[in-house]
N, C-alpha and C positions, 0 to 999 in steps of 0.2 A: 518399455513393455515391465512393471511392476508388478511379481509374482508375490502372493498373496497366499498362503498357508491357515485353515481355519481351524482351532479346537476348541469342540466343548463338548461335554457328554450327553446331551440335548439336542434334539434331529432339529427341536424347533426354535431354536438360538441361533446355530449352523442354518439352519435353510435363510435365518431373518439373517444371518451377514452374508450370508450371496447374496442375497438381492442388495443391500446398501451394496455391495460392492459390483452386483452387475450396471448399476446404476452410472459407476464409476470412472471416465474416461483411461484408455492408458492402462489398465489392470488384467493380471489374469491367473484364475485361481488357481494354483499348485496342489490344492491336495485340500478333503478334509477328514478328520481322525475324530473320534468318540474317546479319544480317551491318551492319556502320559506315555504310554509305553510306544501306541504307535506316531505318538508326537513326535517321541523321537529320532525314533527310525525317518519318518520322515520330514524330518528342520535337517538330519545328514544328510541323509539319500539325496532331499530333493533344493535343497540348497535355497528353501526360497527368500526372498526379501524383506516382508514382510509374516511376521503371525500373530493370529489373534487368537490369544493366549487365553482360554479358562482358569480363574483360578482356581475353585475346588469342583476336583475332580474326583471321582472316586479311584485305587489304584494308585495314582502321581500325581499329586496336584500341579499345577503350572508352575511352585516357586520349585521343582520340585523336578518338573523338568527341564528350566535353568542349567539348577544343582547338575544333573547329570550331561547335559548339553555340556553348560559349560560360561560363560557369559563374554568372551571371548569369540566363543563360535555360533554363537546366537543371532539370530538376523532383525533389526528393529522387531518391539514387543509393542505391540499393545491390550491390556490386561481389558480380559472381558468381565466382570463380574455383580454381581447381587449385594444388595447393602451392609457391606460389611464395614464397618467403618475404621477399624481398626488397618485395615488395608487399604482402606483411601487415603487414612490421614502419610501413610508409607508412601504409597504415590505421591503424594503431591512435595511431599517434604524431597526429595529424592527426583522429581519433573520429570517421573515415568509418567508415560499416559496411557488412559482408560476410559473404556465405558460401560456404564450401568445397563443392565438387565429390566426392561424390554428394551432392546437396542434407541435409542433416538439419532433420528438419523440425522441430523442438523449438527447437531455434538460426535457422534461415529464421523459423520466428512473433518469435522477440526481436528479430529485425533490421527484420523488418517492421514490428511495431508501434511502435518505437522512430520510424522514418519516417514512421508515419504521426503521431504523435503533431507530430512537425516540419511535416509538412502541415497539419494541423487548427489547431495555435499558431498559425501564419502567420508560420513565422520566418526568410522566405528568405536574408536577410542571414545569417544565421548558416551556413545550411546553404552560400554562395557560397561564405564563406571559407573553408571549411575545404577545400569543395574548390579554391582559388585557393590554398592552401599548401602539397598534397597537393600541384597542377600544379608548382608551382618545383619539388617537388622530384624528379619524376618524369625520366625525359632517354627525351624522343620519339627519340633521338638512335638510342637505342641497344634498340632495336623491333624483334624478332625478325622472320620472312619477309620478304615483296616490301617497298619503298620503299611509301609509302599515295601513290593515286591524287594527283594538282593540286590543290592548291587556287583551286577555280576559284569558291567563294562562299562569302561570308562568313553568319553569324544572327548581326539584331540586333533592338532592342523597338522598336519606335512604337506610340505611346498605348494602350500596355497591350498590343500584341500580338508576337507574334515575324512576322519577316518575311527571305526572305532577299534580299541581296543581291549581282550580280553581282559579280567581282575587274573584271570588263571594264569597269563603268562608273566605276570610284574613280580617283579622279583622282591624288591626294594624298591621306597619312595623318599625322596630327601627334599629338604625344604628348598628353596629358590630364588629369593627375591618375596614377589608381588607371587609367584606360579609356587607350583612343585615340581618334580622332576622325577618318572619313572623310570624302572632299573628292569629292562626285559630283554636278556639277557644281552645281547651283543647293541642291542637296539636300544634308544635313549630319547623322549616326548617329553615336551613341556605342557603341561598344564595351570590356568588359571585355579585355581584353587587352593584354600588354606589345612594343616599339616589338622587341626582341630575336625574342620568337618570330614574333614577323609577317615582320620581315628574315628571317629564317630560311627561310620558308614560301610569301617569294614574291618572292625571292632572281632569279629568273628574269626575271622582269615587273617588277618596281619597283628602286631603286635607294635608296639613304641619302646621302642627301642633306650633313644634319648629327642628331646622336646622335637629337635631336627628329620627326625630317621622314622619312619614303618614298615617291618620284615615281615616279608609273607614267611608266615608259621612251613607252608610246608615246602618251601627253598631253603633250609634252614640243612648244612651238614654236619655243622658241628658248632658246640658254643666252648671257649675256654676261659677261665680268668683271664683277668690283663692287669687290672691295679686299681687295688682302693674299691673296691663291689663291684667294679663294671666288666667289661668283658669282650674280645673275641669273635663277633658270628661268624661265620666262614658258612659262606654258599653254593647250594650245587651249580652256580655261574661258572666259580673262582672269583670273586666280590668277596670281599670284609666287609664288616660292621662295624664299630666300636663303639657299642653302648654307654650310657650312662650312666652312673650307682643311683640318680634316682627316680631310675626305670629299673633297678635288678628285683625287683619282688614280681614284675612283670615276667619278667623272663624268666626267672629262676621257676614261678610255678609251670614251666613248659615242662621242665625238667623231669619231674616229676614222676617216681615210676611208675604211679598208676593211673598216667596221663594215655 
């Protein structure tokens, strides 16, 4: 049985997708979500095999849902979109399935069959790679509507299951190849993301101290000169991070008496 999550802010669109799914054998509907925040929670808690994901939603767009869950933790995705030519070109380039609104039953079945084959053949890495390439092309800063809610937690995989890690418990973040490593006290978590992406989304609470490291402002215990404009940053957890002189101005701004 393939479990499918429906995510769309339009009740009529959700109803159409539900009807399309009910006509397919071996399919169970894992739930419906009308916004991106609920979608992130449902993906983590319900672990569906496939998600039908609306591209444009208030609060969090479909792309921002993927950003918060992480491409490695995402189930197979079929995007649902209106006639957005920019999105369609990106989907075509990266071989990501999509259906247009209003839903055409034949096109829907074709997209679903491809997603189902991806699930049953157990090729999550191939799907994650496609999503990662797509996310690199998508400009989240160009989203429409209100600004997204603050990024207050990240989704990681641990021992084969997905879980949330609150941003407030993360002391610092370092680059680790195609991943980043989250340091939260004595615990370590790997997340498939980029330093640039996290630096942009966490800018109000974290300071970039070198190209490959972000430090939580609240976690800093002391800062001491190290060499040639760089600093040793002591954290309350007992860890120490060496800054780069190229990011010294950002760090020194935290030490101003008027802060």
